Residue frames as a rotation matrix with the C-alpha (Angstrom) as fourth column:
MET 1
-0.213 0.423 0.881 -15.94
0.183 0.903 -0.389 11.54
-0.960 0.078 -0.270 11.02
PHE 2
-0.731 -0.011 -0.683 -16.61
-0.655 -0.270 0.706 10.81
-0.192 0.963 0.190 7.27
THR 3
0.289 0.920 0.265 -19.29
-0.649 0.391 -0.652 8.99
-0.704 0.016 0.710 5.34
GLY 4
-0.424 -0.534 0.732 -17.17
0.212 0.727 0.653 7.21
-0.880 0.432 -0.195 2.64
ILE 5
0.692 0.583 0.426 -18.87
0.613 -0.162 -0.773 9.26
-0.382 0.796 -0.469 -0.07
VAL 6
-0.346 -0.938 0.024 -15.86
0.822 -0.290 0.490 10.55
-0.453 0.189 0.871 -2.19
GLU 7
0.507 0.509 -0.696 -16.27
0.242 -0.859 -0.451 14.24
-0.827 0.060 -0.559 -3.09
GLU 8
0.745 -0.376 -0.551 -13.41
-0.652 -0.586 -0.482 14.63
-0.142 0.718 -0.681 -5.52
LEU 9
0.752 -0.627 0.203 -10.66
0.655 0.745 -0.126 12.72
-0.072 0.228 0.971 -7.34
GLY 10
0.831 -0.482 -0.279 -7.53
-0.378 -0.856 0.353 14.61
-0.409 -0.188 -0.893 -6.39
ARG 11
0.731 -0.671 -0.126 -3.90
0.305 0.487 -0.818 14.25
0.610 0.560 0.561 -7.43
VAL 12
0.621 -0.626 -0.472 -0.68
0.581 -0.035 0.813 14.13
-0.525 -0.779 0.342 -5.47
VAL 13
0.954 -0.282 0.098 1.58
-0.159 -0.756 -0.635 17.15
0.253 0.590 -0.767 -6.37
SER 14
-0.004 -0.999 -0.039 4.57
-0.530 0.035 -0.848 16.39
0.848 0.018 -0.529 -4.22
ILE 15
0.899 0.097 -0.426 5.86
0.282 0.616 0.735 14.16
0.334 -0.781 0.527 -1.38
THR 16
0.220 -0.852 0.474 8.49
-0.427 -0.521 -0.739 15.67
0.877 -0.040 -0.478 0.87
PRO 17
0.010 -0.267 -0.964 10.37
0.707 0.683 -0.182 13.81
0.707 -0.680 0.196 3.65
VAL 18
0.505 0.147 0.850 10.02
-0.442 -0.802 0.401 15.50
0.741 -0.578 -0.340 7.04
GLY 19
0.881 -0.262 0.393 12.46
-0.361 0.163 0.918 15.18
-0.305 -0.951 0.049 9.90
GLU 20
0.083 -0.989 -0.125 16.05
-0.937 -0.120 0.329 13.94
-0.340 0.090 -0.936 10.15
ALA 21
-0.610 -0.296 0.735 15.47
-0.193 0.955 0.224 10.20
-0.768 -0.005 -0.640 9.84
ALA 22
-0.749 0.281 -0.600 14.35
-0.613 0.049 0.789 8.84
0.251 0.958 0.136 6.43
GLY 23
-0.515 0.659 -0.549 10.88
0.145 0.698 0.701 7.34
0.845 0.282 -0.455 6.30
GLN 24
-0.843 0.180 -0.506 9.79
0.520 0.035 -0.854 8.76
-0.136 -0.983 -0.123 9.66
ALA 25
0.098 0.900 -0.424 7.30
0.399 -0.426 -0.812 11.24
-0.912 -0.090 -0.401 8.23
ALA 26
-0.709 -0.268 0.652 6.35
0.705 -0.220 0.675 12.90
-0.038 0.938 0.345 4.94
ARG 27
-0.389 0.610 -0.690 4.46
-0.081 -0.769 -0.634 15.93
-0.918 -0.191 0.348 3.80
LEU 28
-0.405 0.344 0.847 1.90
0.882 0.392 0.262 15.45
-0.243 0.853 -0.462 1.09
THR 29
-0.603 0.327 -0.728 0.78
-0.349 -0.928 -0.128 18.27
-0.718 0.177 0.673 -1.15
ILE 30
-0.589 0.497 0.637 -2.41
0.693 0.716 0.082 17.44
-0.416 0.489 -0.767 -2.99
HIS 31
-0.931 0.326 -0.164 -4.49
-0.363 -0.777 0.514 19.20
0.040 0.538 0.842 -5.57
GLY 32
-0.550 0.818 -0.170 -8.15
0.826 0.562 0.031 19.25
0.121 -0.123 -0.985 -4.70
PRO 33
-0.843 0.186 0.505 -10.13
-0.044 -0.959 0.280 22.41
0.537 0.214 0.816 -5.56
THR 34
0.070 0.995 -0.064 -13.33
0.018 0.063 0.998 21.09
0.997 -0.071 -0.013 -4.21
VAL 35
0.429 0.036 -0.903 -12.12
0.778 0.492 0.390 20.01
0.458 -0.870 0.183 -0.76
THR 36
-0.497 -0.727 -0.475 -10.02
0.860 -0.487 -0.154 23.12
-0.119 -0.485 0.867 -0.33
SER 37
-0.258 0.460 0.850 -12.77
0.443 -0.725 0.527 25.55
0.859 0.512 -0.017 -1.31
ASP 38
0.607 0.422 0.674 -13.61
-0.367 -0.603 0.708 26.16
0.705 -0.677 -0.211 2.38
ALA 39
0.291 -0.607 -0.739 -10.44
0.703 0.660 -0.266 24.58
0.649 -0.442 0.619 3.99
ALA 40
0.668 -0.284 0.688 -8.93
-0.563 -0.797 0.217 25.94
0.487 -0.533 -0.693 7.09
HIS 41
-0.430 -0.891 -0.145 -5.85
-0.522 0.376 -0.766 24.92
0.737 -0.253 -0.627 9.17
GLY 42
-0.768 0.072 0.636 -6.60
-0.561 0.403 -0.723 21.99
-0.308 -0.912 -0.269 11.25
ASP 43
0.272 0.933 -0.235 -9.47
-0.940 0.206 -0.271 20.61
-0.205 0.295 0.933 9.09
SER 44
-0.292 -0.308 0.905 -9.67
-0.172 0.948 0.267 16.93
-0.941 -0.078 -0.330 8.51
ILE 45
0.353 0.350 -0.868 -9.65
-0.933 0.056 -0.356 15.53
-0.076 0.935 0.346 4.91
ALA 46
0.364 -0.214 0.906 -9.64
-0.126 0.953 0.276 11.87
-0.923 -0.215 0.320 4.16
VAL 47
0.066 -0.475 -0.878 -7.12
-0.993 -0.116 -0.012 10.88
-0.096 0.872 -0.479 1.47
ASN 48
-0.262 -0.043 -0.964 -7.77
-0.434 0.898 0.078 7.35
0.862 0.438 -0.254 0.21
GLY 49
0.508 0.648 -0.568 -9.61
0.204 0.551 0.810 6.78
0.837 -0.527 0.147 3.41
VAL 50
-0.190 -0.682 -0.706 -6.87
0.941 0.079 -0.329 8.06
0.280 -0.727 0.627 5.69
CYS 51
0.856 0.511 -0.077 -7.85
0.504 -0.790 0.349 11.05
0.117 -0.337 -0.934 7.95
LEU 52
-0.290 -0.955 0.054 -5.23
0.918 -0.294 -0.266 13.80
0.270 -0.027 0.962 7.56
THR 53
0.405 0.350 -0.845 -4.99
0.657 -0.754 0.002 17.18
-0.636 -0.555 -0.535 9.11
VAL 54
0.678 -0.100 0.729 -4.67
0.571 -0.552 -0.607 20.29
0.463 0.828 -0.317 6.87
THR 55
0.197 -0.647 -0.736 -1.47
0.796 -0.332 0.505 22.11
-0.572 -0.686 0.450 7.67
GLY 56
-0.571 -0.312 -0.759 -1.51
-0.141 -0.874 0.466 24.52
-0.808 0.373 0.455 4.75
TYR 57
0.120 0.622 0.774 -3.60
0.834 0.360 -0.419 25.39
-0.539 0.696 -0.475 1.62
GLU 58
-0.190 -0.196 -0.962 -3.37
-0.258 -0.935 0.241 27.62
-0.947 0.294 0.127 -1.36
ASP 59
-0.274 0.131 -0.953 -4.72
-0.934 -0.272 0.231 27.87
-0.229 0.953 0.196 -4.97
GLY 60
0.577 0.694 -0.431 -6.67
-0.775 0.631 -0.021 24.58
0.257 0.347 0.902 -4.81
HIS 61
-0.035 -0.620 -0.784 -3.89
0.033 0.783 -0.621 22.60
0.999 -0.048 -0.007 -3.08
PHE 62
0.767 0.138 0.626 -3.55
-0.596 -0.206 0.776 21.50
0.236 -0.969 -0.076 0.51
SER 63
-0.289 -0.907 -0.307 -0.66
-0.426 0.409 -0.807 20.02
0.857 -0.102 -0.505 2.58
ALA 64
0.793 0.444 0.417 -0.71
-0.570 0.300 0.765 17.43
0.215 -0.844 0.491 5.31
ASP 65
-0.320 -0.934 0.158 1.90
-0.920 0.266 -0.288 15.68
0.227 -0.237 -0.945 7.31
VAL 66
0.715 0.533 -0.453 1.85
-0.465 0.846 0.262 11.95
0.522 0.023 0.852 7.42
MET 67
0.261 -0.626 0.735 3.52
-0.917 0.078 0.392 10.11
-0.302 -0.776 -0.554 10.33
LYS 68
-0.721 -0.590 -0.364 5.42
-0.670 0.728 0.145 6.72
0.180 0.348 -0.920 10.20
GLU 69
-0.613 0.583 0.533 2.44
-0.066 0.634 -0.771 4.88
-0.787 -0.508 -0.350 11.74
THR 70
0.420 0.843 -0.335 0.27
-0.370 -0.178 -0.912 5.97
-0.828 0.507 0.238 8.93
LEU 71
0.088 -0.481 -0.872 2.86
-0.995 0.003 -0.102 5.22
0.052 0.876 -0.479 6.25
ASP 72
-0.855 -0.468 0.223 3.34
-0.499 0.860 -0.109 1.79
-0.141 -0.205 -0.969 7.78
ARG 73
-0.593 0.700 0.397 -0.33
0.121 0.565 -0.816 0.86
-0.796 -0.436 -0.420 8.16
SER 74
0.512 0.826 -0.236 -1.74
-0.033 -0.256 -0.966 2.33
-0.858 0.503 -0.104 4.95
SER 75
0.306 -0.404 0.862 -0.90
0.908 0.397 -0.136 2.51
-0.287 0.824 0.489 1.28
LEU 76
0.985 0.075 -0.153 -0.14
0.035 -0.968 -0.249 6.19
-0.167 0.240 -0.956 1.39
GLY 77
0.233 -0.972 -0.028 3.66
-0.243 -0.086 0.966 5.31
-0.942 -0.218 -0.256 1.44
ALA 78
-0.237 -0.329 0.914 3.30
0.693 0.602 0.396 4.05
-0.681 0.728 0.085 -2.02
LEU 79
0.815 0.579 -0.020 1.90
0.414 -0.606 -0.679 7.20
-0.405 0.545 -0.734 -3.47
GLU 80
-0.379 -0.866 0.327 3.91
0.868 -0.210 0.450 9.14
-0.321 0.454 0.831 -6.06
PRO 81
-0.487 0.224 -0.844 3.62
-0.267 -0.958 -0.100 12.68
-0.831 0.177 0.527 -7.53
GLY 82
-0.674 0.364 -0.643 0.76
-0.692 -0.006 0.722 12.36
0.258 0.932 0.256 -10.08
SER 83
-0.915 0.339 -0.221 -1.06
0.370 0.922 -0.115 9.58
0.164 -0.187 -0.968 -8.21
PRO 84
-0.227 0.919 0.321 -4.84
-0.302 -0.380 0.874 9.99
0.926 0.102 0.364 -8.12
VAL 85
-0.942 -0.048 -0.332 -6.41
0.299 0.327 -0.896 9.98
0.152 -0.944 -0.294 -4.64
ASN 86
0.038 0.999 0.016 -10.00
0.651 -0.037 0.758 9.91
0.758 -0.018 -0.652 -3.31
LEU 87
-0.920 -0.355 0.166 -10.78
0.152 -0.715 -0.683 12.96
0.361 -0.603 0.711 -1.26
GLU 88
0.158 0.987 -0.033 -13.55
0.553 -0.061 0.831 13.71
0.818 -0.149 -0.556 1.27
ARG 89
-0.520 -0.252 0.816 -14.05
-0.425 -0.752 -0.504 16.43
0.741 -0.609 0.284 3.81
ALA 90
-0.977 0.174 -0.121 -15.20
0.184 0.407 -0.895 15.67
-0.107 -0.897 -0.430 7.29
ALA 91
-0.319 0.929 0.190 -19.01
0.711 0.102 0.696 15.27
0.627 0.357 -0.692 7.50
LYS 92
-0.724 0.249 0.643 -21.14
-0.446 -0.880 -0.163 18.12
0.525 -0.405 0.748 8.74
VAL 93
-0.898 0.424 0.118 -23.51
0.083 0.428 -0.900 17.32
-0.432 -0.798 -0.420 11.64
SER 94
-0.127 0.914 -0.385 -26.40
-0.470 -0.398 -0.788 18.69
-0.873 0.081 0.480 9.59
ALA 95
-0.431 -0.138 -0.892 -25.58
-0.902 0.107 0.419 16.68
0.037 0.985 -0.170 6.47
ARG 96
0.763 0.644 -0.057 -27.18
-0.646 0.762 -0.041 13.42
0.017 0.068 0.998 5.38
LEU 97
-0.143 -0.787 0.600 -25.17
-0.643 0.535 0.548 10.26
-0.752 -0.308 -0.583 6.15
GLY 98
0.436 0.383 -0.814 -25.03
-0.900 0.195 -0.390 8.94
0.009 0.903 0.430 2.61
GLY 99
-0.121 -0.565 -0.816 -22.53
-0.443 0.767 -0.465 6.09
0.889 0.305 -0.343 3.28
HIS 100
0.638 0.279 -0.717 -21.71
0.473 0.593 0.652 4.79
0.607 -0.756 0.246 6.74
ILE 101
0.935 -0.342 0.090 -19.75
-0.301 -0.636 0.711 5.91
-0.186 -0.692 -0.698 9.81
VAL 102
0.528 -0.844 0.092 -16.13
0.591 0.288 -0.754 6.21
0.610 0.453 0.651 8.64
GLN 103
0.832 -0.289 -0.474 -13.44
0.303 -0.479 0.824 7.35
-0.465 -0.829 -0.311 11.04
GLY 104
0.782 -0.619 -0.065 -10.59
-0.447 -0.486 -0.751 7.67
0.434 0.617 -0.657 8.56
HIS 105
0.096 -0.768 0.633 -8.48
-0.883 0.228 0.410 5.32
-0.459 -0.599 -0.656 10.77
VAL 106
0.264 -0.032 -0.964 -7.16
-0.772 0.592 -0.231 2.58
0.578 0.806 0.131 8.43
ASP 107
0.681 0.046 0.731 -7.17
-0.591 0.624 0.511 -0.87
-0.433 -0.780 0.452 10.01
GLY 108
-0.097 -0.779 0.619 -4.97
0.104 0.610 0.785 -2.44
-0.990 0.141 0.022 7.35
THR 109
-0.176 -0.023 -0.984 -4.42
-0.917 -0.360 0.173 -2.97
-0.358 0.933 0.043 3.63
GLY 110
0.372 0.337 0.865 -5.77
0.091 0.914 -0.396 -5.47
-0.924 0.226 0.309 1.21
VAL 111
-0.741 -0.580 -0.338 -4.92
-0.300 -0.164 0.940 -6.22
-0.601 0.798 -0.053 -2.45
ILE 112
0.348 0.823 -0.450 -7.24
-0.827 0.043 -0.560 -6.29
-0.442 0.567 0.696 -5.41
THR 113
-0.483 -0.481 0.732 -7.10
-0.234 0.876 0.421 -9.96
-0.844 0.032 -0.536 -6.56
GLU 114
-0.613 0.383 0.691 -9.76
0.763 0.514 0.393 -10.01
-0.205 0.768 -0.607 -9.35
ARG 115
-0.530 0.532 -0.660 -11.88
-0.439 -0.838 -0.324 -7.77
-0.726 0.118 0.678 -11.45
VAL 116
-0.664 0.402 0.631 -14.87
0.666 0.701 0.254 -9.14
-0.340 0.589 -0.733 -13.31
PRO 117
-0.918 0.320 -0.236 -16.68
-0.388 -0.850 0.357 -6.61
-0.086 0.419 0.904 -15.65
GLY 118
-0.445 0.845 0.295 -20.49
0.634 0.530 -0.562 -6.85
-0.632 -0.063 -0.773 -15.79
THR 119
-0.006 0.515 0.857 -23.15
0.932 -0.307 0.191 -5.21
0.361 0.800 -0.478 -17.92
ASP 120
0.526 0.368 0.767 -23.78
0.187 -0.929 0.318 -2.31
0.830 -0.024 -0.558 -15.63
TRP 121
0.798 -0.347 0.493 -21.23
-0.593 -0.305 0.745 -2.79
-0.108 -0.887 -0.449 -12.83
GLU 122
0.145 -0.796 -0.587 -17.94
-0.368 0.507 -0.779 -4.50
0.918 0.329 -0.219 -12.02
THR 123
0.983 0.150 -0.107 -17.28
0.008 0.546 0.838 -7.09
0.184 -0.825 0.535 -9.32
VAL 124
0.162 -0.972 0.168 -14.02
-0.565 -0.231 -0.793 -6.59
0.809 0.034 -0.586 -7.48
ARG 125
0.848 0.085 -0.523 -12.38
0.307 0.726 0.615 -9.10
0.432 -0.682 0.590 -5.17
VAL 126
0.247 -0.721 0.648 -10.07
-0.601 -0.638 -0.481 -7.92
0.760 -0.271 -0.591 -2.42
SER 127
-0.057 -0.394 -0.917 -7.90
0.496 0.786 -0.369 -9.86
0.866 -0.476 0.151 -0.04
VAL 128
0.583 0.309 0.752 -8.26
-0.418 -0.679 0.603 -9.11
0.697 -0.666 -0.267 3.61
PRO 129
-0.525 -0.850 0.045 -5.82
-0.536 0.288 -0.794 -9.74
0.662 -0.440 -0.607 6.43
PRO 130
-0.377 0.392 -0.839 -6.93
0.462 0.865 0.196 -12.55
0.802 -0.314 -0.507 8.81
ALA 131
-0.790 0.060 -0.611 -7.18
0.564 -0.320 -0.761 -10.26
-0.240 -0.946 0.219 11.85
LEU 132
-0.785 0.490 -0.378 -9.75
-0.488 -0.866 -0.109 -8.15
-0.381 0.099 0.919 9.95
ALA 133
-0.834 0.396 -0.385 -11.71
-0.089 0.592 0.801 -10.96
0.545 0.702 -0.458 8.20
ARG 134
-0.653 0.554 -0.516 -14.04
0.757 0.488 -0.435 -11.43
0.011 -0.675 -0.738 11.28
TYR 135
-0.499 0.367 -0.785 -15.35
0.134 -0.862 -0.489 -7.89
-0.856 -0.349 0.381 10.95
VAL 136
-0.744 0.148 -0.652 -16.43
-0.648 -0.397 0.649 -8.34
-0.163 0.906 0.391 7.30
VAL 137
-0.495 0.700 0.515 -19.94
0.236 0.678 -0.696 -9.74
-0.836 -0.222 -0.501 6.70
GLU 138
-0.678 0.373 0.633 -22.22
0.708 0.099 0.700 -10.14
0.198 0.922 -0.331 3.72
LYS 139
0.261 0.785 0.562 -24.31
0.674 -0.565 0.477 -7.01
0.692 0.254 -0.676 3.13
GLY 140
0.449 -0.247 -0.859 -22.18
0.723 -0.465 0.511 -5.19
-0.526 -0.850 -0.030 5.80
SER 141
0.985 -0.159 0.059 -20.23
-0.111 -0.869 -0.482 -2.03
0.128 0.469 -0.874 5.19
ILE 142
0.270 -0.956 -0.112 -16.50
0.814 0.164 0.556 -1.65
-0.514 -0.242 0.823 4.48
THR 143
0.819 -0.156 -0.552 -14.37
-0.331 -0.915 -0.232 1.34
-0.468 0.373 -0.801 3.37
VAL 144
0.369 -0.695 0.618 -12.01
0.836 0.538 0.106 0.67
-0.406 0.477 0.779 0.54
ASP 145
-0.612 -0.705 0.359 -9.57
0.786 -0.593 0.175 3.52
0.089 0.389 0.917 -0.16
GLY 146
-0.907 0.259 -0.333 -12.09
-0.040 -0.839 -0.543 5.85
-0.420 -0.478 0.771 1.54
VAL 147
-0.575 0.737 -0.354 -15.15
-0.632 -0.126 0.765 4.61
0.519 0.664 0.538 -0.47
SER 148
-0.409 0.543 0.733 -18.08
-0.650 0.390 -0.652 3.26
-0.640 -0.743 0.194 1.49
LEU 149
-0.508 0.188 -0.841 -19.06
-0.675 0.520 0.524 -0.03
0.536 0.833 -0.137 -0.10
THR 150
0.373 0.639 0.673 -21.44
-0.877 0.480 0.030 -2.92
-0.304 -0.601 0.739 0.65
VAL 151
-0.679 -0.693 0.244 -19.90
-0.611 0.717 0.335 -6.45
-0.407 0.078 -0.910 0.90
VAL 152
0.119 0.675 -0.728 -21.34
-0.933 0.328 0.151 -8.81
0.341 0.661 0.668 -1.59
GLU 153
0.739 -0.040 -0.673 -19.41
0.108 0.992 0.061 -11.94
0.665 -0.118 0.737 -0.46
ALA 154
0.400 -0.611 0.683 -17.37
-0.912 -0.342 0.228 -12.43
0.094 -0.714 -0.694 2.69
GLY 155
0.642 -0.284 -0.712 -14.73
0.104 0.953 -0.286 -15.22
0.759 0.110 0.641 2.82
ASP 156
0.780 -0.369 -0.505 -11.98
0.615 0.307 0.726 -16.16
-0.113 -0.877 0.467 5.23
ALA 157
-0.187 -0.940 -0.285 -9.37
0.659 -0.335 0.673 -14.21
-0.728 -0.062 0.682 3.45
HIS 158
-0.951 -0.112 0.289 -11.26
0.299 -0.584 0.755 -12.05
0.084 0.804 0.589 0.91
PHE 159
-0.139 0.960 -0.243 -14.39
0.365 -0.179 -0.914 -10.20
-0.921 -0.216 -0.325 0.20
THR 160
-0.641 -0.063 0.765 -16.15
0.764 -0.147 0.628 -8.91
0.072 0.987 0.142 -2.93
VAL 161
-0.281 0.511 -0.812 -17.84
0.119 -0.821 -0.558 -5.64
-0.952 -0.253 0.170 -3.78
SER 162
0.063 0.339 0.939 -19.85
0.982 0.147 -0.119 -4.47
-0.179 0.929 -0.324 -6.72
LEU 163
-0.568 -0.361 -0.739 -18.86
0.330 -0.923 0.196 -1.11
-0.753 -0.133 0.644 -8.13
ILE 164
0.490 0.848 0.202 -21.48
0.641 -0.194 -0.743 0.92
-0.591 0.493 -0.639 -9.98
PRO 165
0.326 -0.392 0.860 -20.51
0.838 -0.302 -0.455 3.25
0.438 0.869 0.230 -12.95
THR 166
0.830 -0.007 0.558 -20.40
-0.162 -0.960 0.228 6.35
0.534 -0.280 -0.798 -10.70
THR 167
0.792 -0.563 0.235 -17.84
-0.143 0.203 0.969 4.63
-0.593 -0.801 0.081 -8.41
LEU 168
0.351 -0.666 0.658 -15.82
0.834 0.542 0.104 3.45
-0.426 0.512 0.746 -11.32
ASP 169
0.415 -0.103 0.904 -15.86
0.682 -0.622 -0.384 6.86
0.602 0.776 -0.187 -13.04
LEU 170
0.593 -0.054 0.803 -15.32
-0.309 -0.937 0.165 9.24
0.744 -0.346 -0.572 -9.95
THR 171
0.766 -0.418 0.489 -12.92
-0.494 0.105 0.863 7.24
-0.412 -0.902 -0.126 -7.65
THR 172
-0.180 -0.964 -0.193 -9.54
-0.968 0.139 0.211 5.60
-0.177 0.225 -0.958 -7.87
LEU 173
-0.183 0.163 0.970 -11.25
-0.183 0.963 -0.197 2.10
-0.966 -0.214 -0.146 -7.74
GLY 174
0.796 0.597 -0.095 -12.16
-0.232 0.157 -0.960 2.41
-0.558 0.786 0.264 -11.35
ALA 175
0.674 -0.606 -0.423 -8.55
-0.557 -0.041 -0.829 2.26
0.486 0.794 -0.365 -12.58
LYS 176
0.057 -0.670 0.741 -6.75
-0.913 0.265 0.309 0.24
-0.403 -0.694 -0.596 -9.88
PRO 177
0.033 -0.052 -0.998 -5.39
-0.701 0.711 -0.060 -2.95
0.713 0.701 -0.013 -11.41
VAL 178
0.933 0.122 -0.337 -5.20
0.063 0.869 0.490 -6.44
0.353 -0.479 0.804 -10.04
GLY 179
0.148 -0.918 -0.369 -2.30
0.851 0.308 -0.425 -6.44
0.504 -0.251 0.826 -7.58
ALA 180
-0.313 -0.257 0.914 -2.81
-0.041 -0.958 -0.283 -2.91
0.949 -0.126 0.289 -6.34
PRO 181
-0.710 0.018 -0.704 -2.95
0.674 0.308 -0.671 -2.33
0.205 -0.951 -0.231 -2.62
VAL 182
-0.087 0.760 0.644 -5.99
0.031 -0.644 0.765 -0.62
0.996 0.086 0.032 -1.03
ASN 183
-0.877 -0.121 0.465 -6.69
-0.404 -0.337 -0.850 0.86
0.260 -0.934 0.246 2.40
LEU 184
-0.197 0.846 -0.496 -9.33
0.306 0.534 0.788 -0.96
0.931 0.003 -0.364 4.47
GLU 185
-0.862 0.065 0.503 -11.40
-0.490 -0.359 -0.794 0.25
0.129 -0.931 0.341 7.35
VAL 186
-0.652 0.616 -0.441 -13.90
0.503 0.787 0.357 -2.09
0.568 0.011 -0.823 8.86
ASP 187
0.226 0.852 0.473 -17.11
0.090 -0.501 0.860 -1.10
0.970 -0.152 -0.190 10.54
VAL 188
-0.655 -0.577 0.488 -16.19
-0.343 -0.349 -0.872 0.43
0.674 -0.738 0.030 13.88
ILE 189
0.162 0.774 0.612 -19.42
-0.972 0.018 0.235 -0.65
0.171 -0.633 0.755 15.47
ALA 190
0.708 0.000 -0.706 -18.38
-0.091 0.992 -0.091 -4.31
0.700 0.129 0.703 14.98
LYS 191
-0.317 -0.923 -0.219 -15.11
0.233 0.148 -0.961 -3.67
0.919 -0.356 0.168 16.82
TYR 192
-0.559 0.126 0.819 -16.88
-0.756 -0.483 -0.441 -1.96
0.340 -0.866 0.366 19.78
VAL 193
0.601 0.800 0.009 -19.39
-0.745 0.555 0.370 -4.89
0.291 -0.229 0.929 20.02
GLU 194
0.447 -0.506 -0.738 -16.59
0.166 0.857 -0.488 -7.39
0.879 0.095 0.467 20.02
ARG 195
-0.575 -0.744 0.340 -14.81
-0.085 -0.359 -0.929 -5.40
0.814 -0.564 0.143 22.76
LEU 196
-0.241 0.591 0.770 -17.92
-0.938 -0.346 -0.027 -5.15
0.251 -0.729 0.637 24.96
LEU 197
0.787 0.553 -0.272 -18.85
-0.481 0.827 0.290 -8.83
0.385 -0.097 0.918 24.60
GLY 198
0.095 -0.817 -0.569 -15.25
0.214 0.575 -0.790 -9.84
0.972 -0.047 0.229 25.38
HIS 199
-0.700 -0.285 0.655 -15.35
-0.497 -0.465 -0.733 -7.82
0.513 -0.838 0.184 28.65
ARG 200
0.187 0.872 0.452 -18.74
-0.971 0.094 0.220 -9.25
0.149 -0.480 0.865 29.52
ALA 201
0.675 0.047 -0.737 -17.53
-0.152 0.985 -0.076 -12.87
0.722 0.163 0.672 28.96
GLY 202
-0.291 -0.879 -0.378 -14.62
0.388 0.253 -0.886 -12.22
0.874 -0.405 0.267 31.31
ASP 203
-0.376 0.249 0.892 -16.75
-0.740 -0.661 -0.127 -10.45
0.558 -0.708 0.433 33.93
THR 204
-0.608 -0.026 -0.794 -17.05
0.313 0.911 -0.269 -12.81
0.730 -0.412 -0.546 36.99
ARG 205
-0.933 0.216 0.286 -19.14
-0.359 -0.578 -0.733 -10.55
0.007 -0.787 0.617 39.09
C-alpha cells in the first residue's frame, strides 16, 4: 500500500525487452537514490503510481519487470531513457497516512487537457475514461501518476485538480504538457462500496 506522497523524482536509465515476443514484458532500470537507500529484493516501489517489484538494485538504481498487462493499462509503455518518474516506497504501518489509501493498481489513463496558472497554484484539467468517471467526486481523492490529489471539479468526462508549488516542483506533474498521458487510480473504497451495493440489490433472500 502507498499514500500518494511522492518521495523522489527519479529517472529512467534503461528499458530492456524481456522474453521472446516483442512487447510482452520489459525491464525498467531507474535511478532513485532515496527509494533504494533501504531497498531489498521483492520490495514494492510505485513508479508513476504503478506498484512494481524490485528485482535488483545497485548504486542508487533499481530494476523492475513490467508485464504486458501493466504496459497496456498504464503509461509506463511510453517511458524512454531519461524520462522523469514519480517514486514512492510502500508505506510503513507505523507511518502517518499523509495522502490516501493507494494500491498502486492503475485503473486506466487520462490525458492532461488544460493547464491554468494561478498566483500560488496551477489548475490542471484531466480527461477520465467513462468507466472511471463515476468514481470521481468533488473533494474526493484521486491518484494521478502516483500523486494523491483532491478533486476540485468532477465532470462526466474530466476532472480538475489544483497543484501547489511543492507538487509542481517535486513531481512530474509540474512539467507534463497538455496532451500528456497520466496514470489514474480511483479511490478503492468507492469501488468496494459499489460492489457491495450491487450484490445487495441483487440479493433476493
